[in-house]
C-alpha positions in Angstrom: 122.8 63.4 146.8 124.2 61.7 143.7 120.8 61.6 141.9 120.4 65.3 142.3 123.9 66.0 141.0 123.3 63.8 138.0 120.0 65.4 137.2 121.6 68.9 137.5 124.4 67.9 135.2 121.9 66.6 132.6 119.8 69.7 132.8 122.9 71.9 132.3 124.1 69.8 129.3 120.7 69.9 127.6 120.4 73.6 128.2 123.8 74.2 126.5 122.5 72.0 123.6 119.4 74.3 123.2 121.6 77.4 123.2 123.6 75.9 120.3 120.4 76.1 118.3 120.3 72.7 116.5 118.7 72.7 113.1 117.3 70.2 110.6 118.5 71.0 107.0 116.4 69.5 104.2 117.3 68.5 100.7 117.9 71.4 98.3 114.9 72.7 96.4 115.3 74.3 92.9 113.9 77.9 92.6 113.7 79.1 89.0 114.2 82.9 88.9 114.4 85.0 85.8 115.9 88.0 87.5 113.4 90.1 85.5 111.7 93.1 87.1 108.3 93.7 85.4 106.1 96.6 86.2 102.5 97.1 84.9 101.1 100.7 84.6 97.4 100.7 84.2 95.3 103.7 83.1 92.3 104.4 85.4 91.2 107.6 83.7 87.5 108.3 83.0 87.7 107.2 79.4 88.4 103.6 80.5 84.7 103.4 81.2 84.0 102.9 77.5 82.2 99.6 77.0 83.7 98.6 73.7 85.4 95.3 74.6 84.0 91.7 74.6 85.3 89.2 77.1 83.8 85.7 77.3 80.8 86.8 75.2 80.0 89.8 77.5 80.4 93.5 76.7 82.7 95.0 79.3 84.5 98.3 79.7 88.2 98.7 78.8 89.4 98.3 82.4 87.5 95.1 82.9 89.0 93.7 79.8 92.5 94.6 81.0 91.8 93.1 84.4 90.6 89.8 83.0 93.4 89.3 80.5 96.3 91.0 82.3 95.4 88.9 85.3 96.1 85.7 83.3 99.3 87.3 82.1 100.5 88.0 85.6 99.6 84.5 86.7 102.0 83.1 84.0 105.0 85.1 85.0 106.5 82.5 87.3 109.9 83.6 88.6 109.5 87.3 87.7 109.1 90.1 90.2 105.8 91.9 89.3 104.8 95.4 90.4 101.7 97.5 89.7 101.2 101.2 89.1 97.8 102.8 88.8 97.4 106.2 87.2 94.9 108.8 86.2 95.6 112.5 87.0 98.3 111.2 89.3 100.3 108.0 89.4 100.4 105.7 92.5 102.5 102.6 93.3 99.9 100.0 94.2 102.3 97.2 94.6 106.1 97.2 94.8 108.0 94.5 92.9 107.1 91.1 94.4 107.1 87.4 93.6 103.6 87.2 95.0 101.6 87.1 91.8 98.4 86.4 93.5 98.6 89.6 95.5 99.3 91.7 92.4 96.5 90.2 90.5 94.1 90.8 93.4 95.2 94.5 93.6 94.6 94.9 89.9 91.1 93.3 90.1 90.2 95.7 92.9 91.2 98.8 90.9 88.4 101.3 90.2 88.1 103.8 87.4 88.6 107.4 88.6 90.3 106.6 92.0 93.5 108.2 90.6 91.7 111.1 88.9 89.8 111.5 85.6 92.7 112.6 83.3 95.8 110.8 82.1 99.3 111.4 83.5 101.4 109.1 81.3 104.6 110.9 82.1 104.1 110.6 85.8 103.5 106.8 85.5 106.7 106.3 83.5 108.7 108.4 85.9 107.4 106.5 88.9 108.2 103.2 87.2 111.8 104.3 86.4 112.3 105.5 90.0 111.1 102.2 91.5 113.0 100.0 89.0 116.3 101.9 89.3 116.6 100.8 92.9 117.0 97.2 91.7 120.4 95.8 90.8 120.9 93.6 87.7 118.3 91.8 85.7 116.0 93.2 83.0 113.7 96.1 83.7 110.4 96.1 81.8 107.4 98.4 82.0 104.1 97.5 80.3 102.1 100.7 79.9 98.3 100.3 79.2 96.3 103.4 78.3 93.5 104.5 76.0 94.3 108.2 75.7 97.1 110.8 75.5 99.0 112.6 78.2 96.6 115.3 79.6 97.8 115.7 83.2 100.8 115.4 85.6 103.8 117.6 86.3 106.2 115.4 84.3 106.0 115.3 80.5 106.5 112.0 78.7 109.8 113.3 77.2 111.1 114.1 80.7 110.1 110.6 81.9 111.7 109.0 78.9 115.0 110.5 79.8 114.8 109.0 83.2 113.7 105.6 81.7 116.7 105.5 79.4 119.1 106.3 82.3 117.6 103.4 84.2 117.8 101.0 81.3 114.0 100.6 81.4 112.4 99.0 78.4 108.8 100.1 77.8 106.1 98.2 75.9 103.1 100.4 75.3 99.5 99.1 74.7 96.8 101.4 73.3 93.4 100.2 74.5 90.5 100.9 72.0 90.4 102.0 68.4 92.4 105.0 67.4 89.5 106.6 65.4 86.5 106.0 67.6 85.3 106.5 71.1 83.5 104.1 73.5 80.2 102.4 72.8 78.9 103.0 76.3 76.1 105.4 75.5 75.6 109.1 74.6 77.3 110.3 77.8 80.2 107.8 77.7 83.7 109.3 77.5 85.2 109.2 74.1 88.9 108.6 73.7 91.2 108.0 70.8 94.6 106.3 71.2 97.6 108.6 70.7 99.4 106.0 68.6 102.2 108.3 67.6 103.2 109.2 71.2 102.8 105.6 72.4 104.9 104.3 69.5 107.6 106.9 70.2 107.7 106.0 73.9 108.1 102.3 73.1 110.7 102.6 70.3 112.8 105.1 72.2 113.4 102.5 74.9 113.7 99.4 72.7 110.2 98.3 73.4 107.2 97.6 71.1 103.9 99.4 70.6 100.6 97.4 70.4 97.1 98.5 69.6 94.4 96.5 71.3 91.0 97.2 69.6 89.3 94.3 71.3 89.9 91.7 74.0 91.2 89.1 71.5 93.9 91.4 70.3 94.8 92.3 73.9 95.2 88.6 74.7 97.4 88.0 71.6 99.5 91.0 72.7 100.2 89.5 76.1 101.2 86.2 74.5 103.6 88.1 72.2 105.1 90.0 75.2 105.4 86.8 77.1 107.6 85.5 74.2 109.6 88.7 74.0 110.2 88.7 77.7 111.0 85.0 78.1 111.8 83.6 81.5 115.5 82.7 81.7 116.5 79.4 83.2 118.5 80.7 86.1 118.1 78.1 88.9 118.8 78.9 92.5 118.6 76.4 95.3 117.1 76.7 98.7 117.6 74.3 101.6 114.7 74.4 104.0 115.7 74.8 107.6 113.7 73.8 110.7 114.7 75.0 114.1 115.0 72.2 116.7 116.2 74.1 119.8 112.8 74.2 121.4 113.0 70.4 122.1 116.2 70.5 124.3 115.0 73.8 125.8 111.7 72.2 126.8 113.5 69.1 128.1 115.9 71.2 130.2 112.9 73.1 131.6 111.2 69.8 132.5 114.4 68.5 134.2 115.0 71.7 136.0 111.4 71.7 137.4 111.9 68.0 138.5 115.2 69.0 140.2 113.6 71.8 142.2 110.7 69.5 143.2 113.1 66.7 144.4 115.3 69.2 146.4 112.2 70.7 148.1 110.9 67.2 148.9 114.1 65.8 150.3 114.9 69.0 152.4 111.7 68.6 154.4 
C-alpha cells in the first residue's frame, strides 16, 4: 500500500533527524569571572564564645559577628570561587571552591563553636588551604584567616604551613578577632583570649598579605571593605551560549507515526 510506504518513510526520516540531536543555540551571555580563588578559614575554638562584639545594636559573640559581616563579604564576591575551612583543634574543609556564594554563606551561618574542637590549629588550617588551592591552575589564590587566639593544637606548625603556602603562591590575609590585651565580656566563666598579633602579622607579611585587628564589628566590616579593594575583581569576560535540546520533538513524532503505522497495518491485514 502506497500510504503505508509513505508513512514508513516519514517515520524513518524523522527518526534519523532525532538521532542527529538538533539543538537551539541562544544569543551569547557575558559571564564576568575574576579567575580568583578565595578561601575563608574561620576559627571555631572555644574562645570565639566571648560576647564582646556589637552587631546592629546587639551584643553577640565573636563567631556571630564574623558570620554576619563575612556573609555580606561573600555575597559581594561575584565572579570569585569561594571556599570555606572551619577549624578548632582540627581543620575541616566545609566547602570546596565554588561559584555558589549562597551555599557558602549558608554553611558559614550553620557553623557552631566547638564542633572542630576547643583549641586552635592555625597551622593545620593554612596547610589545608594550601593543599586545596594548589590543585587549581592559574588565577590568584587568597586565604583570609580569621582567629582570636594563637596556635595551640594541630600536627602542623604555622611555619611548616607557611612553607607550603609559599610554594603554592598563596597570599594570606590574617584577621585577629578581639582586643589583643583583654578577654571576652561574656561573664566570669567566659573563655579569655588575646590575639597573637606578632604571629598573625608574620603569617600575612610572609605571603604578601596584610594583618588586620578587628576589636569590634565596625572594624571588622571596614577590614572586609579594604580586602575587597585589595582583591579587586578583574574584568575578564567569558561568554556562554545557552543550548536547548530539541531531539525529543522528532523522537516523539517518529514514535507517534510508528504507532500509527502499526495500527494501520493490523487493521488492513484483517
